[in-house]
N, C-alpha and C positions, 0 to 999 in steps of 0.2 A: 553963559560964558561966551566971550567973544573969541573968534577964531584969530584975532589980531595978536594974541598972546604968544603965539609960536610962529616960526618962520615958514610962511606959506610959499615964499620964493624958492626955498630949498625943495619943498614938495612938488612944486610946479617943474622944477628942473628935473627932479628924479623920475617923475611920471610923465613929463612932457604934455601937461594938460593944465588948464585953468582951475586950480584948486578952490579959490574963493567962489568961483561961479558954481562949482559943484556943491560946496557948503550951502550956499544960498538956496540951491534947487532942493537939497535935502531938507532945509528948514521949511521950504514951502510945501513939502509933502510928496515930492517926486520920489518913485522908487528906483532901484538900480536898473531895472530893465528899460524904463522910459529914459533915464539919463543915458544909458548905453546907446540907445537909438538916436537920441538928440545930439550927443557929443561925439559918438563914434569911439568912445573908449570901451574897452572890453569889461565885461561885468566882473570878472575876478580882479582886474586892476582897480575898479571901483571899491571892491570889498577890501582890498589891501589898503587903499587910502583911507577909507573909513575906519578900519581897525587901527591904523597908525595914529589917526587923530584921536580916537577914543583912548589909546594907550598914553598919548601925551597928557590929555586931560586928566586921566587916572593918576599919572605920576605927579601932576601938579597939585591935585587935590590932596594926595598923600603928603607931599612936602609941606603944603600949607597946615595941614592937620598936625604934622609933627612940629612945626615951628610955633603953632598956637598953643600946643600943649607944653612946650618948653623942654620936653624930653621925648624920647622915642615912644611912640604909640605901641601898645601891646600887639603882637603878631596876630593874635586871633581876635577878631571882633565878631565873629558869627557864633550863634548857639546851634550846635549840632544835637538833633534829637536822636535818641536811640530808637531803633525799631523794636516793637514788642516782640519778645521771644517766646 
């Protein structure tokens, strides 16, 4: 998935940093500590940015799945196993 699907300018304004640059660095394999040292952005802020991007992608996948099915997908898609009693 490309990060061009959502508004990176809004995230850039919200966090006052270059979000596309952070995304490219994450794709190259940099971790949050290295990015914090390079960019000067706090580690917790990086974690917030990453979780917000993941949440957007999760919502987009769910919307695509619902539109592909033509009807609402079932709420539970996981198989929960009972522990042995």
